[in-house]
C-alpha positions, 0 to 999 in steps of 0.5 A: 219831918212830919211838919213839911207832911202836914203842909204837903197835906193841907196844899192837898187838901186845899187843891181837891176841894177847891177842884171839887168847888170847881163851876167851870165843870159843872154840867151845863147840858148834854150834847150827841152825835151821830154818823152816818154813812152816805153811799149811792154802791153798796153800803156794806164797804161801810163793814157789820157793824151798821145799825140801820137809819130810821125813815124820818132820818132818812129823809131828814139826810135826802134833803141835805144837798140836791141830789140824795144818797141812794143808802144811809146806815150810823156807824156810830154814835156818842152822847156826853155832858156839857161842862160850863167852860172846859173843852169836851169831846165826843168819840162815835166812833168807840173804841177808835179815835179815828174821828172826834168832836171837841166843844166848847161853850162860848158863852151863858145859855140864853135863850134856850140856844148854847153858843158853841166853839166846835171842832172836827178832828179826824187822824189827829188833824184838826180838818173844821172849825166852826161856832155854830149857836146850837137850840136842844132837838135842832141836830146841825149836820155836817158834812164830813170827809170822803170815805169808803165810795161815799161820804161821812155826815155827822148829825150833832145836837143839843140834846138837854139845856139845864139853864 
């Protein structure tokens, strides 16, 4: 019985060591997503937990389409590390998981750019899949679903690249 215990203990120790040395878990950068609510009606329809949007950001958001919205408010954000070879998740409307973004690097970062497999999930259903190349400080804007007489806009950006 003691031999069996020692064998199991040794196996568990080896598994823990290999997991700790897993290069796929190495953080190679930081991703951030901001979710904005754009509307031509009353922005209070978004609820009470909204944030005022910086005028510079409003300028960028209003240039995304031919017809800009009258009002923009920020609903939430999230920032997470980018693991070398694991699927990563951003949940910008915490504690809700109604809107999620999954991303995974497609190849090693080069030239300050990172190629990703990116998916947008709503209500546990994948609603969009893309393969963008992100560069630090240059956000990718995605027009998300229609919501409360307006539309959700996501700003996804590579905040830091450690390579």
